[in-house]
KEBAKOL-118558 format. One line per 10 residues: number of its first residue (from 0); their letters; for each residue x, y, z of C-alpha. Coordinates in Angstrom, 1 decimal, padded with zeros to 4 digits, always signed. Layout:
// residues N
NUM) a) X,Y,Z  ... $
END
This chain:
// residues 273
0) mvafsltfpa) -057.1,+062.9,+037.9  -057.3,+065.6,+035.2  -053.5,+065.9,+035.4  -052.9,+062.1,+035.2  -055.5,+061.6,+032.4  -053.4,+063.7,+030.1  -050.3,+061.6,+030.7  -050.9,+059.1,+027.9  -051.9,+061.6,+025.2  -048.9,+063.8,+026.2 $
10) tawglegfgp) -046.6,+060.8,+026.1  -047.9,+059.9,+022.6  -047.1,+063.5,+021.6  -043.7,+063.3,+023.1  -042.9,+060.0,+021.2  -043.4,+062.0,+018.0  -040.1,+063.7,+018.6  -038.2,+061.6,+021.2  -037.3,+058.0,+021.7  -038.8,+056.2,+024.7 $
20) wslvavrsvl) -035.7,+056.2,+026.8  -035.0,+059.9,+026.1  -038.6,+060.9,+026.9  -038.7,+059.1,+030.2  -035.2,+060.2,+031.3  -035.6,+063.8,+030.3  -039.0,+064.1,+031.9  -037.6,+062.8,+035.1  -034.7,+065.2,+035.0  -036.9,+068.2,+034.3 $
30) aaviaggcll) -039.3,+067.3,+037.0  -036.4,+066.8,+039.4  -035.0,+070.3,+038.6  -038.4,+071.8,+039.4  -038.8,+069.8,+042.6  -035.2,+070.4,+043.7  -035.6,+074.1,+043.1  -038.7,+074.1,+045.3  -037.0,+072.1,+048.1  -033.9,+074.5,+048.0 $
40) alrvplparr) -036.0,+077.7,+047.9  -038.0,+076.6,+050.9  -035.0,+075.2,+052.7  -036.7,+071.9,+053.3  -034.5,+069.6,+055.5  -033.5,+066.2,+054.4  -036.0,+063.4,+055.3  -035.4,+061.3,+058.3  -033.3,+058.2,+057.7  -036.3,+055.9,+058.3 $
50) hwaglavvaa) -038.1,+057.5,+055.3  -035.5,+056.9,+052.6  -036.4,+053.3,+052.0  -040.0,+054.3,+051.3  -038.9,+057.2,+049.1  -036.8,+054.6,+047.1  -040.0,+052.6,+046.5  -041.8,+055.7,+045.3  -038.9,+056.5,+043.0  -038.8,+053.0,+041.5 $
60) gvvlgfpmlt) -042.6,+053.0,+041.1  -043.8,+056.4,+039.9  -040.6,+058.1,+038.8  -038.9,+055.3,+036.8  -041.0,+052.1,+036.5  -044.4,+053.3,+035.5  -043.3,+056.0,+033.0  -040.8,+053.7,+031.3  -043.2,+050.7,+031.0  -046.1,+052.8,+029.8 $
70) tlalqtstta) -044.0,+054.7,+027.3  -042.7,+051.4,+025.9  -046.3,+050.2,+025.7  -047.5,+053.3,+023.9  -045.1,+052.7,+021.0  -047.4,+050.0,+019.8  -050.7,+050.6,+021.7  -053.2,+053.3,+021.4  -053.7,+055.6,+024.4  -057.3,+054.4,+024.6 $
80) haavvvgllp) -056.3,+050.8,+025.0  -053.6,+051.7,+027.5  -056.0,+053.8,+029.5  -058.5,+051.0,+030.1  -055.8,+048.4,+031.0  -054.3,+050.9,+033.5  -057.9,+051.3,+034.8  -057.0,+048.3,+037.0  -054.6,+050.4,+039.0  -057.1,+051.5,+041.7 $
90) lttallsslr) -057.9,+047.9,+042.7  -054.2,+047.0,+042.5  -053.3,+049.9,+044.8  -056.1,+049.1,+047.2  -054.9,+045.5,+047.5  -051.2,+046.5,+048.1  -052.3,+049.2,+050.5  -054.3,+046.7,+052.5  -051.3,+044.3,+052.7  -048.8,+047.1,+053.5 $
100) tgsrpsrtfw) -050.8,+049.1,+056.1  -053.1,+046.5,+057.5  -056.2,+048.5,+056.6  -059.5,+046.6,+056.3  -062.0,+048.3,+054.0  -065.6,+047.1,+054.2  -067.0,+044.3,+052.0  -069.1,+046.9,+050.2  -065.9,+048.7,+049.3  -064.3,+045.6,+047.9 $
110) aaalagaaav) -067.4,+044.6,+046.0  -067.6,+047.9,+044.3  -063.9,+048.0,+043.6  -064.0,+044.5,+042.1  -067.1,+045.5,+040.0  -065.2,+048.5,+038.7  -062.2,+046.5,+037.8  -064.4,+043.9,+036.1  -065.9,+046.6,+034.0  -062.5,+047.7,+032.9 $
120) vaftvqqsgg) -061.3,+044.1,+032.2  -064.4,+043.4,+030.1  -063.8,+046.6,+028.2  -060.2,+045.6,+027.5  -061.0,+042.1,+026.5  -063.7,+043.3,+024.1  -061.3,+045.7,+022.5  -058.3,+043.4,+022.2  -060.2,+040.2,+021.2  -058.9,+038.4,+024.3 $
130) alttadvylf) -055.3,+038.3,+023.1  -052.6,+039.8,+025.2  -049.9,+041.8,+023.4  -046.4,+042.9,+024.3  -047.9,+046.3,+025.2  -050.3,+044.6,+027.6  -047.5,+042.9,+029.4  -045.7,+046.2,+029.8  -049.0,+047.8,+031.1  -049.7,+045.0,+033.6 $
140) gallicaagy) -046.1,+045.3,+034.9  -046.6,+049.1,+035.2  -049.8,+048.4,+037.3  -047.9,+046.5,+039.9  -044.9,+048.8,+040.2  -047.0,+052.0,+040.2  -049.4,+050.6,+042.8  -046.4,+049.9,+045.1  -045.2,+053.5,+044.6  -048.6,+055.0,+045.3 $
150) teggrlagam) -049.1,+052.9,+048.4  -045.7,+053.8,+049.9  -046.1,+057.5,+048.8  -049.6,+057.6,+050.4  -048.1,+056.3,+053.7  -045.2,+058.7,+053.6  -047.6,+061.6,+052.9  -048.9,+061.1,+056.4  -045.4,+062.0,+057.8  -044.4,+064.8,+055.4 $
160) pgwqvigwal) -046.2,+067.0,+052.8  -047.1,+065.2,+049.6  -045.0,+067.5,+047.4  -041.9,+066.6,+049.4  -042.6,+062.9,+048.9  -042.5,+063.1,+045.2  -039.9,+065.9,+045.3  -037.3,+063.9,+047.2  -038.1,+060.8,+045.1  -037.3,+062.7,+041.9 $
170) vlcmpltvpv) -034.1,+064.1,+043.4  -033.1,+060.6,+044.6  -033.3,+059.4,+040.9  -031.1,+062.2,+039.5  -027.8,+060.2,+039.7  -029.4,+057.7,+037.4  -031.7,+059.8,+035.2  -029.1,+062.5,+034.3  -026.6,+060.2,+032.7  -029.3,+058.1,+031.1 $
180) aavaltaepv) -030.8,+061.2,+029.6  -027.4,+062.3,+028.2  -026.8,+058.9,+026.6  -030.3,+058.4,+025.3  -030.4,+061.8,+023.6  -027.3,+060.9,+021.6  -028.4,+057.3,+020.8  -032.0,+058.0,+019.9  -033.2,+060.3,+017.1  -034.7,+063.6,+018.2 $
190) hitahsvtgl) -037.2,+065.6,+016.1  -038.3,+068.8,+017.8  -041.9,+069.7,+017.1  -044.6,+071.6,+018.9  -046.3,+068.4,+019.9  -043.2,+066.7,+021.2  -042.1,+069.6,+023.3  -045.6,+070.2,+024.7  -045.9,+066.5,+025.5  -042.5,+066.4,+027.2 $
200) lwvaagsqfl) -043.2,+069.5,+029.3  -046.6,+068.2,+030.4  -045.4,+064.8,+031.5  -042.5,+066.4,+033.3  -044.2,+069.3,+035.1  -047.9,+068.2,+035.1  -047.8,+064.4,+035.4  -044.5,+063.8,+037.2  -044.6,+066.6,+039.8  -047.7,+068.8,+040.1 $
210) glivwyrgma) -050.2,+066.0,+039.7  -048.5,+063.8,+042.2  -048.4,+066.7,+044.7  -052.1,+066.9,+045.0  -052.5,+063.1,+044.6  -050.4,+062.3,+047.6  -052.0,+065.0,+049.7  -055.4,+063.6,+048.8  -054.3,+060.0,+049.8  -053.0,+061.3,+053.1 $
220) sigvpkasql) -056.4,+063.0,+053.8  -058.9,+060.2,+052.9  -056.7,+057.1,+052.9  -055.0,+055.2,+050.1  -057.8,+052.6,+049.4  -060.5,+055.2,+049.0  -058.3,+057.7,+047.1  -057.2,+054.9,+044.7  -060.8,+054.3,+043.6  -061.0,+057.8,+042.3 $
230) qlaqplltlf) -058.6,+056.7,+039.6  -061.4,+054.6,+038.1  -062.4,+057.9,+036.4  -058.9,+058.4,+034.9  -059.3,+056.0,+031.9  -062.6,+057.7,+031.0  -061.0,+061.1,+030.9  -058.0,+059.7,+028.9  -060.5,+058.3,+026.4  -061.9,+061.8,+025.9 $
240) wsvfllgehl) -058.4,+063.3,+025.5  -057.4,+060.5,+023.1  -060.3,+061.5,+020.8  -060.0,+065.3,+021.3  -056.3,+065.6,+021.1  -055.1,+062.5,+019.1  -058.1,+061.8,+016.9  -058.4,+058.2,+018.0  -061.7,+056.3,+017.5  -063.7,+056.1,+020.6 $
250) pwaapvtala) -064.8,+052.5,+021.3  -068.6,+052.0,+021.4  -068.4,+050.4,+024.8  -066.9,+053.5,+026.4  -070.2,+055.1,+027.5  -071.3,+051.8,+029.1  -068.0,+051.4,+030.9  -068.1,+055.0,+032.0  -071.5,+054.6,+033.7  -070.5,+051.4,+035.4 $
260) vlvciavtqr) -067.2,+052.9,+036.7  -068.8,+056.1,+037.9  -071.4,+054.1,+039.9  -068.5,+052.1,+041.5  -066.7,+055.3,+042.4  -069.8,+056.6,+044.2  -070.2,+053.3,+046.1  -066.5,+053.1,+047.2  -066.5,+056.7,+048.4  -069.5,+056.1,+050.6 $
270) arg) -068.4,+052.7,+051.9  -066.8,+052.8,+055.4  -063.8,+050.8,+056.4 $
END
């Protein structure tokens, strides 16, 4: 969660020097180079044929879709606002996981998950005045596609190590991300600064690869529904980083939301399926 909580602030930094398409494509290429190097160095064999469809879903969700949609959203939205909207991701992931795997979490689990989501929704509505923006549309789309990627990646992590799941998904995207990066870098203005380079390197190495390694391993260990609820803490951490790193104003409702969300996390982790 610490790695993921830095994604939006790092993306905001990256957008100071790169266009949205350049930032997403280059981060994916850099992460793929790191992942591909690890796969080659350890001589990891190719995944079984039956796993490639699932890897394609992971690639579409967490390598391409979520980074692109959230980056577009952050062009007009603050990281704090984006963080609370994406706070609905745990519930979305739990729902898709239940449909995909047939798991049946307890009623207590669902009640706590819905309560946590309601707290996030209330926070979002209070901050936006109840009006959806273009950025919100991007963010809600990102929720759905990322939840699908998380669900499929968590399932695959039961058959192969989590780092190989995201590693192969990144490599799978290279025939698309390499040419897009080349075109985007020539079409969009680039201004190299310490912030933009730091942001790019973090979203490539930290968010796109290292964070997902431990994330998929965790989902394989405790199950996708329970692991997804830990993400309720991510928006709160991002709020802290948005103030500390970006100087954004912390909404007054943040402490109240934080307490409600943390209580929900505790309940979901204790509830049995």
